[in-house]
N, C-alpha and C positions, 0 to 999 in steps of 0.2 A: 402481619406485624403492625401494631398500632403505632400512632405517632410518638407517643411518650417512649416506647421502647425503641424505635428507630432513632430517636434523638440521642437516647442514652448510648446507642450502638455507634452513633456518629454517621449513620446512613441517610438520616434527614437532619436538617439543621435550621434554626430560626434566622432569617436573613432580613436585616433592617433595610439594607440598601446594597446595591452592586453597581459600580460605574467605572468607566474608562476615564482616566485622568493623568496628570503628571504627579509623580511622587515628589512631595514638597519638603520632606524632612530627611535628615540622616544621611547616611552614606550614599544612598541612591537618589539624592535630591536631583531633580531635573529629569529623572528617567520616565518614560511613559510606562504606565502600569494600570492593571485592572484591579480594582479594590472590591473585595467581598467583605462587608461589614456585618458581622453576626450580632444578633441581639442577645442580651443577657450580660450582666456585670455585677460582681458583688464586692468590688473594690471601693467604689464610691468617692472618687476624687472630687473635692469641692470645686475645683477649677475645670472640671470636665467640660469640653465644648460639644459633646454628643450625649448628654444625659438621657435623651430619649432612647438610647440603646439599652439602658440598664434593664428595663422590664422585657424579658425574652417573650412574655406571653402577648405582647402587643404585635408581634411581627410574624409573617406567614412562614410556616415550616415547609420547606422545599426539599426535595430529594436531591443528593448529591449530583445525580445524572442531570437533573434540570439546572443545577447551579453551574456545572462545568459547560453545559451546552450553551448557556447565555455567555459565558466567558469566551467561548470560541467564536462568537459573532465579531470579535474585534481583532485587529491585526497584531496586537501585542501578546507575547507569550510569557510575560512576567505577571504574576498574580500576587497581590498582597492581602492576606487574611488578617482582619483587624477586628475591632469591636467597639464597645463592649469589651469583654474578655474571652478571646476565642479558646483559651485553654480550659474553659469550663467544659468543653465537649472533646471527644476523642477525635483528634485530627487525622488519624491514620487512614480511614476510608477516604475522605476528600482529597488529601494530598496524594494518595496512591492513584486516585483517578486522574487527577490533574497531571501528574507526572506521566501517566500512560498516554495522555493526549498531548504531551510535548511542552508542558508548562514549566517554567522556573518558579519555585514556591518560596515566598517570603511570609513572615509572620511578625506582627507587632503586638507584644503582650507584656503585661505587668509581671508575668512569671508567677502568679498568685496560686497556680494549680500545677499538678504534675505535668511534665512536658510529654506531648505526644505528637505524632506527625513526622513526615519526611520533608524537611525544609532545607532550601539552599542557603537561606539567610534568615537568621533569628535576631530581631531587634528586641532587646530586653530593656524595658523601661520600668524600673521598680517604683513602687509608690509607698509612701508612709503609712497609708491607710490599711494596708494588708500585706503582711510579709511574704516575700517570694518563697517558692518551694525550692528546696536545695538542687533539684534536678535541672534548673535553668542555668546555673553558673557554667557548667562545662560546655554547653551547647551554644551559648550566646556568641554571635558574631559581632554584635554591636551593643554597647551599653549606653542608652540615651537617657540622661537624668535631666529632668525639668527643674529648672531653678525658680522657685516661687518665693522662697524665704532664704534668709542669709544661712541658715543651718543646713540648706541643702547641699552646699559645697562638702560639708563633712559627710552627709549622707551619701553623696557621690563616691567619695573616697572609700568609705566602708564597703560598698558593693564592687568597686574597682579592685579591691584587694582580693576579691573571691572569684572573679571571672577568670577564664583562661588567658594565657599571655598574648594570644593572637587577636583578642577582642578589641574592636575600635572603641575608644572612650570618647563621648560626646556630651557636651553640656548645651542645653537648650533653654533660653528665656521663656517662661510662660507668657503667653501672648499679652495678657493685661498688665504684666510687670516688666515688659520688655524695656521700657523708658528707665526703669529703676536699676535692673540688673544687667543689661547688655554690656555696659562698660566695665562693670565688675567681672563679668565672665571673660571679656577680652583680657583684662589684666590677669585674672586667674590662669587663663590658658597660657599667656606669655611666661608666666612664672612656673607653670607646670605643663611643659610642652608635650606630655604623654596625652593631654586632653585636646580635643578639637571642638569646633563650635558648630552647632546645628541651629538653622533658623527655619521657621515655618514660611518657606518661601511662597508657597501657594496662597498665603493669605495676603502677602505683598502684591501678588499678581492677580488676586481675585479668582483663583482657579478652585472649583468645588473639591 
């Protein structure tokens, strides 16, 4: 099987980077986790802080066996698959192998492609630049909306009305606009207590 066919099947994937760190955002903020950042994204957020991930062709294509073998070198058994946009690829083979090896699987996704994979936690962070696929709403455990503009509060409510009732609702200031929107987010959460606040704590602590 050539690489292109293997990537289409999800048995090989372009990996920008993989590293052991502390989850800095969302519900599991502060938890040790092994991150697998896949290359390739067609969403194109103007404020993306990993734009190098957009071009999948720039990154080595690895077998899922090699990806999981590297993850096993670390003591943590919580894996976060991120990107880029990981749902550009079939996540079933990788998550099946991770589960087989005893890992808990998380994903961070814009939801812009059909959902795939066996995940214990789905962080859905929709973007205005590409509409989410309908399959994401029922599986989302966490709706994390980045506040970059005043209109993002309305955008957040639009998606909150479509996720399942058990989904955690989080508002997160975009890093470069934190001084502008943090106080507004605090006020909004106090007035709408179904929302909680997420901060990029890894940036405060200078953790990669």
